[in-house]
The first five atom37 places (N, CA, C, CB, O) and aatype in JSON, in Angstrom:
{
  "aatype": [12, 4, 10, 0, 19, 14, 7, 5, 19, 11, 6, 9, 18, 7, 6, 2, 7, 12, 5, 12, 7, 1, 19, 2, 13, 7, 7, 9, 19, 11, 6, 19, 4, 10, 0, 18, 10, 14, 6, 9, 0, 19, 7, 6, 18, 19, 19, 19, 8, 19, 7, 13, 0, 9, 2, 11, 10, 3, 6, 0, 0, 0, 12, 11, 15, 9, 1, 16, 13, 11, 3, 10, 7, 10, 13, 6, 6, 6, 13, 7, 6, 10, 7, 0, 13, 6, 15, 15],
  "atom_mask": [
    [1, 1, 1, 1, 1],
    [1, 1, 1, 1, 1],
    [1, 1, 1, 1, 1],
    [1, 1, 1, 1, 1],
    [1, 1, 1, 1, 1],
    [1, 1, 1, 1, 1],
    [1, 1, 1, 0, 1],
    [1, 1, 1, 1, 1],
    [1, 1, 1, 1, 1],
    [1, 1, 1, 1, 1],
    [1, 1, 1, 1, 1],
    [1, 1, 1, 1, 1],
    [1, 1, 1, 1, 1],
    [1, 1, 1, 0, 1],
    [1, 1, 1, 1, 1],
    [1, 1, 1, 1, 1],
    [1, 1, 1, 0, 1],
    [1, 1, 1, 1, 1],
    [1, 1, 1, 1, 1],
    [1, 1, 1, 1, 1],
    [1, 1, 1, 0, 1],
    [1, 1, 1, 1, 1],
    [1, 1, 1, 1, 1],
    [1, 1, 1, 1, 1],
    [1, 1, 1, 1, 1],
    [1, 1, 1, 0, 1],
    [1, 1, 1, 0, 1],
    [1, 1, 1, 1, 1],
    [1, 1, 1, 1, 1],
    [1, 1, 1, 1, 1],
    [1, 1, 1, 1, 1],
    [1, 1, 1, 1, 1],
    [1, 1, 1, 1, 1],
    [1, 1, 1, 1, 1],
    [1, 1, 1, 1, 1],
    [1, 1, 1, 1, 1],
    [1, 1, 1, 1, 1],
    [1, 1, 1, 1, 1],
    [1, 1, 1, 1, 1],
    [1, 1, 1, 1, 1],
    [1, 1, 1, 1, 1],
    [1, 1, 1, 1, 1],
    [1, 1, 1, 0, 1],
    [1, 1, 1, 1, 1],
    [1, 1, 1, 1, 1],
    [1, 1, 1, 1, 1],
    [1, 1, 1, 1, 1],
    [1, 1, 1, 1, 1],
    [1, 1, 1, 1, 1],
    [1, 1, 1, 1, 1],
    [1, 1, 1, 0, 1],
    [1, 1, 1, 1, 1],
    [1, 1, 1, 1, 1],
    [1, 1, 1, 1, 1],
    [1, 1, 1, 1, 1],
    [1, 1, 1, 1, 1],
    [1, 1, 1, 1, 1],
    [1, 1, 1, 1, 1],
    [1, 1, 1, 1, 1],
    [1, 1, 1, 1, 1],
    [1, 1, 1, 1, 1],
    [1, 1, 1, 1, 1],
    [1, 1, 1, 1, 1],
    [1, 1, 1, 1, 1],
    [1, 1, 1, 1, 1],
    [1, 1, 1, 1, 1],
    [1, 1, 1, 1, 1],
    [1, 1, 1, 1, 1],
    [1, 1, 1, 1, 1],
    [1, 1, 1, 1, 1],
    [1, 1, 1, 1, 1],
    [1, 1, 1, 1, 1],
    [1, 1, 1, 0, 1],
    [1, 1, 1, 1, 1],
    [1, 1, 1, 1, 1],
    [1, 1, 1, 1, 1],
    [1, 1, 1, 1, 1],
    [1, 1, 1, 1, 1],
    [1, 1, 1, 1, 1],
    [1, 1, 1, 0, 1],
    [1, 1, 1, 1, 1],
    [1, 1, 1, 1, 1],
    [1, 1, 1, 0, 1],
    [1, 1, 1, 1, 1],
    [1, 1, 1, 1, 1],
    [1, 1, 1, 1, 1],
    [1, 1, 1, 1, 1],
    [1, 1, 1, 1, 1]
  ],
  "atom_positions": [
    [[100.4, 98.19, 107.04], [101.12, 98.36, 108.28], [102.57, 98.69, 107.95], [101.01, 97.09, 109.16], [103.12, 98.18, 106.99]],
    [[103.16, 99.53, 108.74], [104.55, 99.9, 108.53], [105.37, 99.37, 109.71], [104.71, 101.45, 108.39], [105.18, 99.8, 110.85]],
    [[106.26, 98.44, 109.44], [107.04, 97.78, 110.48], [108.47, 98.27, 110.5], [107.01, 96.27, 110.28], [108.98, 98.81, 109.52]],
    [[109.12, 98.06, 111.64], [110.58, 98.21, 111.72], [111.12, 96.81, 111.46], [111.06, 98.8, 113.14], [110.87, 95.89, 112.24]],
    [[111.88, 96.66, 110.38], [112.26, 95.35, 109.87], [113.78, 95.14, 109.98], [111.81, 95.19, 108.41], [114.54, 96.05, 109.64]],
    [[114.22, 93.96, 110.45], [115.65, 93.68, 110.51], [116.2, 93.28, 109.15], [115.93, 92.57, 111.52], [115.53, 92.62, 108.36]],
    [[117.43, 93.71, 108.88], [118.11, 93.35, 107.64], [119.61, 93.46, 107.8], [0.0, 0.0, 0.0], [120.11, 94.03, 108.77]],
    [[120.34, 92.89, 106.84], [121.8, 92.89, 106.89], [122.36, 93.91, 105.9], [122.35, 91.49, 106.57], [121.96, 93.96, 104.74]],
    [[123.29, 94.73, 106.39], [123.94, 95.75, 105.56], [124.88, 95.04, 104.59], [124.72, 96.79, 106.44], [125.77, 94.3, 105.0]],
    [[124.67, 95.28, 103.29], [125.48, 94.66, 102.25], [126.48, 95.63, 101.64], [124.59, 94.11, 101.16], [127.52, 95.21, 101.14]],
    [[126.18, 96.93, 101.69], [127.04, 97.94, 101.07], [126.79, 99.27, 101.78], [126.78, 98.06, 99.52], [125.67, 99.56, 102.18]],
    [[127.85, 100.06, 101.91], [127.74, 101.4, 102.5], [128.39, 102.38, 101.52], [128.42, 101.48, 103.92], [129.46, 102.11, 100.98]],
    [[127.72, 103.5, 101.31], [128.26, 104.52, 100.4], [127.7, 105.88, 100.81], [127.91, 104.2, 98.91], [126.74, 105.97, 101.57]],
    [[128.3, 106.92, 100.29], [127.82, 108.27, 100.54], [127.02, 108.78, 99.36], [0.0, 0.0, 0.0], [127.33, 108.48, 98.21]],
    [[125.99, 109.54, 99.66], [125.18, 110.14, 98.61], [124.75, 111.53, 99.08], [123.94, 109.26, 98.27], [124.01, 111.66, 100.05]],
    [[125.24, 112.57, 98.38], [124.93, 113.96, 98.75], [125.28, 114.25, 100.21], [123.45, 114.26, 98.5], [124.53, 114.93, 100.91]],
    [[126.42, 113.72, 100.66], [126.87, 113.95, 102.02], [126.17, 113.11, 103.08], [0.0, 0.0, 0.0], [126.4, 113.3, 104.27]],
    [[125.31, 112.18, 102.67], [124.55, 111.33, 103.59], [125.06, 109.9, 103.51], [123.03, 111.39, 103.27], [125.28, 109.38, 102.41]],
    [[125.26, 109.24, 104.66], [125.66, 107.84, 104.66], [124.45, 106.98, 104.31], [126.26, 107.42, 106.04], [123.43, 107.01, 104.99]],
    [[124.58, 106.22, 103.23], [123.51, 105.36, 102.74], [124.04, 103.93, 102.64], [122.98, 105.86, 101.36], [125.24, 103.69, 102.74]],
    [[123.14, 103.0, 102.42], [123.56, 101.63, 102.26], [122.51, 100.8, 101.56], [0.0, 0.0, 0.0], [121.37, 101.23, 101.38]],
    [[122.92, 99.6, 101.16], [121.99, 98.62, 100.63], [121.85, 97.54, 101.69], [122.49, 98.03, 99.24], [122.84, 96.98, 102.17]],
    [[120.61, 97.26, 102.05], [120.31, 96.33, 103.14], [119.45, 95.2, 102.59], [119.6, 97.05, 104.32], [118.48, 95.43, 101.88]],
    [[119.83, 93.96, 102.95], [119.15, 92.75, 102.5], [118.09, 92.37, 103.53], [120.17, 91.59, 102.3], [118.39, 92.11, 104.7]],
    [[116.83, 92.35, 103.07], [115.7, 91.92, 103.88], [115.19, 90.61, 103.31], [114.57, 93.0, 103.93], [114.26, 90.61, 102.49]],
    [[115.76, 89.51, 103.72], [115.28, 88.21, 103.26], [115.29, 88.03, 101.77], [0.0, 0.0, 0.0], [114.39, 87.4, 101.22]],
    [[116.28, 88.56, 101.09], [116.39, 88.41, 99.65], [115.99, 89.65, 98.87], [0.0, 0.0, 0.0], [116.28, 89.75, 97.68]],
    [[115.33, 90.58, 99.51], [114.98, 91.87, 98.9], [116.0, 92.89, 99.39], [113.49, 92.31, 99.25], [116.15, 93.07, 100.59]],
    [[116.68, 93.55, 98.47], [117.69, 94.55, 98.84], [117.11, 95.94, 98.59], [119.02, 94.34, 98.03], [116.64, 96.24, 97.49]],
    [[117.15, 96.77, 99.63], [116.61, 98.13, 99.55], [117.69, 99.13, 99.92], [115.38, 98.28, 100.48], [118.6, 98.84, 100.68]],
    [[117.56, 100.33, 99.36], [118.43, 101.44, 99.74], [117.9, 102.03, 101.05], [118.49, 102.53, 98.6], [116.7, 102.27, 101.2]],
    [[118.82, 102.25, 102.0], [118.46, 102.68, 103.35], [119.38, 103.81, 103.78], [118.53, 101.51, 104.35], [120.58, 103.8, 103.47]],
    [[118.84, 104.78, 104.49], [119.66, 105.84, 105.09], [120.29, 105.3, 106.37], [118.8, 107.12, 105.38], [119.6, 104.78, 107.24]],
    [[121.61, 105.42, 106.46], [122.36, 104.93, 107.63], [122.87, 106.07, 108.51], [123.55, 104.07, 107.16], [123.7, 105.85, 109.39]],
    [[122.38, 107.28, 108.3], [122.89, 108.47, 109.0], [122.76, 108.36, 110.52], [122.16, 109.69, 108.52], [123.6, 108.91, 111.24]],
    [[121.73, 107.68, 111.02], [121.55, 107.56, 112.47], [122.51, 106.56, 113.1], [120.13, 107.15, 112.78], [122.66, 106.53, 114.32]],
    [[123.18, 105.75, 112.27], [124.11, 104.72, 112.76], [125.45, 104.85, 112.04], [123.52, 103.31, 112.55], [125.83, 103.95, 111.29]],
    [[126.17, 105.94, 112.25], [127.41, 106.16, 111.5], [128.49, 105.11, 111.73], [127.96, 107.51, 111.85], [129.4, 104.98, 110.92]],
    [[128.4, 104.35, 112.82], [129.41, 103.33, 113.13], [129.12, 101.98, 112.5], [129.53, 103.18, 114.63], [129.92, 101.05, 112.64]],
    [[127.99, 101.84, 111.82], [127.59, 100.54, 111.26], [128.57, 100.09, 110.18], [126.15, 100.61, 110.69], [129.13, 100.92, 109.46]],
    [[128.76, 98.78, 110.06], [129.69, 98.22, 109.08], [128.98, 97.21, 108.2], [130.9, 97.57, 109.79], [127.95, 96.66, 108.58]],
    [[129.54, 96.97, 107.03], [129.01, 95.94, 106.13], [129.0, 94.61, 106.87], [129.85, 95.85, 104.81], [129.97, 94.26, 107.54]],
    [[127.91, 93.87, 106.73], [127.76, 92.57, 107.38], [126.99, 92.62, 108.68], [0.0, 0.0, 0.0], [126.52, 91.59, 109.16]],
    [[126.84, 93.81, 109.25], [126.09, 93.95, 110.49], [124.6, 94.06, 110.19], [126.57, 95.18, 111.3], [124.19, 94.31, 109.06]],
    [[123.8, 93.88, 111.23], [122.35, 93.89, 111.1], [121.77, 95.16, 111.71], [121.74, 92.65, 111.76], [122.23, 95.65, 112.74]],
    [[120.74, 95.67, 111.04], [120.07, 96.88, 111.5], [118.56, 96.67, 111.49], [120.45, 98.09, 110.61], [118.04, 95.8, 110.8]],
    [[117.87, 97.49, 112.26], [116.41, 97.57, 112.22], [116.09, 98.81, 111.41], [115.77, 97.62, 113.68], [116.59, 99.9, 111.7]],
    [[115.24, 98.66, 110.39], [114.92, 99.76, 109.48], [113.44, 100.09, 109.58], [115.3, 99.39, 108.02], [112.58, 99.21, 109.55]],
    [[113.16, 101.38, 109.69], [111.78, 101.87, 109.71], [111.67, 103.01, 108.71], [111.36, 102.35, 111.15], [112.44, 103.97, 108.77]],
    [[110.74, 102.91, 107.81], [110.48, 103.88, 106.73], [111.76, 104.38, 106.06], [109.72, 105.07, 107.29], [111.92, 105.58, 105.82]],
    [[112.67, 103.45, 105.76], [113.87, 103.78, 105.0], [115.05, 104.27, 105.81], [0.0, 0.0, 0.0], [116.08, 104.62, 105.23]],
    [[114.94, 104.3, 107.14], [116.03, 104.74, 108.01], [116.44, 103.62, 108.95], [115.61, 105.99, 108.81], [115.59, 103.03, 109.62]],
    [[117.74, 103.3, 109.0], [118.26, 102.35, 109.98], [118.23, 103.05, 111.33], [119.71, 101.85, 109.62], [118.85, 104.1, 111.51]],
    [[117.5, 102.48, 112.29], [117.3, 103.15, 113.58], [117.96, 102.44, 114.75], [115.84, 103.28, 113.86], [118.04, 102.99, 115.85]],
    [[118.44, 101.21, 114.53], [119.07, 100.47, 115.62], [119.93, 99.37, 115.04], [118.0, 99.88, 116.59], [119.64, 98.84, 113.96]],
    [[120.98, 99.02, 115.75], [121.86, 97.91, 115.37], [121.45, 96.68, 116.17], [123.38, 98.26, 115.62], [121.1, 96.79, 117.35]],
    [[121.48, 95.51, 115.53], [121.18, 94.24, 116.19], [122.37, 93.32, 116.08], [119.93, 93.58, 115.59], [123.1, 93.36, 115.1]],
    [[122.57, 92.46, 117.1], [123.58, 91.42, 116.93], [122.97, 90.33, 116.06], [124.06, 90.85, 118.31], [121.75, 90.26, 115.9]],
    [[123.8, 89.47, 115.5], [123.34, 88.48, 114.54], [122.29, 87.54, 115.13], [124.51, 87.67, 114.03], [121.31, 87.22, 114.46]],
    [[122.47, 87.1, 116.37], [121.51, 86.16, 116.98], [120.14, 86.81, 117.11], [122.01, 85.7, 118.37], [119.13, 86.18, 116.79]],
    [[120.09, 88.05, 117.58], [118.81, 88.76, 117.72], [118.18, 89.0, 116.35], [119.01, 90.1, 118.45], [116.96, 88.89, 116.19]],
    [[119.01, 89.34, 115.37], [118.48, 89.57, 114.01], [117.87, 88.3, 113.44], [119.6, 90.09, 113.08], [116.78, 88.34, 112.88]],
    [[118.57, 87.17, 113.58], [118.06, 85.9, 113.04], [116.77, 85.49, 113.73], [119.12, 84.79, 113.19], [115.84, 85.01, 113.08]],
    [[116.7, 85.69, 115.04], [115.48, 85.36, 115.78], [114.32, 86.23, 115.29], [115.69, 85.54, 117.31], [113.22, 85.73, 115.07]],
    [[114.57, 87.52, 115.12], [113.53, 88.44, 114.63], [113.1, 88.07, 113.22], [114.02, 89.89, 114.67], [111.91, 88.08, 112.91]],
    [[114.06, 87.76, 112.37], [113.75, 87.41, 110.98], [112.89, 86.15, 110.92], [115.05, 87.21, 110.18], [111.92, 86.09, 110.17]],
    [[113.25, 85.14, 111.73], [112.45, 83.91, 111.76], [111.03, 84.2, 112.23], [113.11, 82.86, 112.7], [110.06, 83.7, 111.65]],
    [[110.9, 85.02, 113.26], [109.57, 85.37, 113.78], [108.77, 86.14, 112.73], [109.7, 86.21, 115.07], [107.6, 85.85, 112.51]],
    [[109.4, 87.11, 112.08], [108.72, 87.88, 111.03], [108.24, 86.96, 109.92], [109.65, 88.97, 110.45], [107.11, 87.08, 109.44]],
    [[109.11, 86.02, 109.49], [108.73, 85.09, 108.41], [107.61, 84.16, 108.87], [109.95, 84.27, 107.95], [106.66, 83.93, 108.12]],
    [[107.71, 83.62, 110.1], [106.67, 82.72, 110.61], [105.31, 83.4, 110.67], [107.05, 82.2, 111.98], [104.28, 82.76, 110.43]],
    [[105.29, 84.69, 110.99], [104.04, 85.44, 111.08], [103.58, 86.01, 109.75], [104.18, 86.55, 112.08], [102.51, 86.61, 109.67]],
    [[104.39, 85.84, 108.7], [104.03, 86.35, 107.39], [104.24, 87.85, 107.25], [0.0, 0.0, 0.0], [103.7, 88.47, 106.33]],
    [[105.01, 88.44, 108.17], [105.18, 89.9, 108.15], [106.12, 90.37, 107.05], [105.7, 90.37, 109.48], [105.95, 91.48, 106.55]],
    [[107.12, 89.56, 106.67], [107.98, 89.94, 105.54], [107.15, 90.03, 104.26], [109.14, 88.91, 105.36], [107.28, 90.99, 103.5]],
    [[106.3, 89.04, 104.05], [105.46, 89.04, 102.86], [104.52, 90.25, 102.87], [104.65, 87.74, 102.77], [104.29, 90.87, 101.83]],
    [[103.98, 90.58, 104.04], [103.09, 91.73, 104.16], [103.82, 93.04, 103.83], [102.49, 91.8, 105.57], [103.27, 93.93, 103.19]],
    [[105.06, 93.13, 104.29], [105.83, 94.36, 104.1], [106.45, 94.45, 102.7], [106.92, 94.46, 105.15], [106.44, 95.52, 102.1]],
    [[106.98, 93.32, 102.18], [107.75, 93.35, 100.93], [107.16, 92.52, 99.8], [109.11, 92.88, 101.2], [107.64, 92.63, 98.67]],
    [[106.17, 91.73, 100.04], [105.67, 90.81, 99.03], [106.34, 89.46, 99.2], [0.0, 0.0, 0.0], [107.06, 89.25, 100.17]],
    [[106.12, 88.56, 98.29], [106.66, 87.2, 98.38], [108.19, 87.2, 98.35], [106.13, 86.34, 97.23], [108.8, 87.87, 97.51]],
    [[108.81, 86.45, 99.29], [110.27, 86.41, 99.39], [110.78, 84.98, 99.35], [110.74, 87.1, 100.68], [110.05, 84.03, 99.65]],
    [[112.04, 84.85, 98.98], [112.71, 83.57, 99.05], [113.32, 83.38, 100.44], [0.0, 0.0, 0.0], [112.95, 84.07, 101.38]],
    [[114.23, 82.45, 100.56], [114.9, 82.16, 101.82], [115.8, 83.34, 102.19], [115.71, 80.85, 101.73], [116.38, 83.99, 101.32]],
    [[115.92, 83.6, 103.48], [116.79, 84.69, 103.93], [118.23, 84.32, 103.66], [116.58, 84.99, 105.44], [118.67, 83.2, 103.95]],
    [[118.96, 85.27, 103.09], [120.38, 85.06, 102.8], [121.19, 85.77, 103.87], [120.76, 85.58, 101.36], [121.12, 87.0, 103.97]],
    [[121.94, 85.05, 104.65], [122.72, 85.67, 105.72], [124.1, 86.1, 105.24], [122.86, 84.72, 106.88], [124.85, 86.72, 106.0]],
    [[124.45, 85.8, 104.01], [125.78, 86.19, 103.52], [125.71, 87.48, 102.73], [126.37, 85.09, 102.66], [126.74, 87.96, 102.25]]
  ]
}
């Protein structure tokens, strides 16, 4: 299954003229295209689908989604076994 997963932006950089970033998904950090959200900042939360950040979330909504995903085992299904979510 391919989910749209919430994560926290840890780093933003440019690559070949494209805005990219590193996003933390419960302890797993992945490279993500941020081109659809040019206003996003480090520390903010995004919803990512197939490697593209498609929506910005406020922290409360992101934490609620992350808890629900973990409770349902969806993080493990999408990324494999994970540790505790790091909000920093």
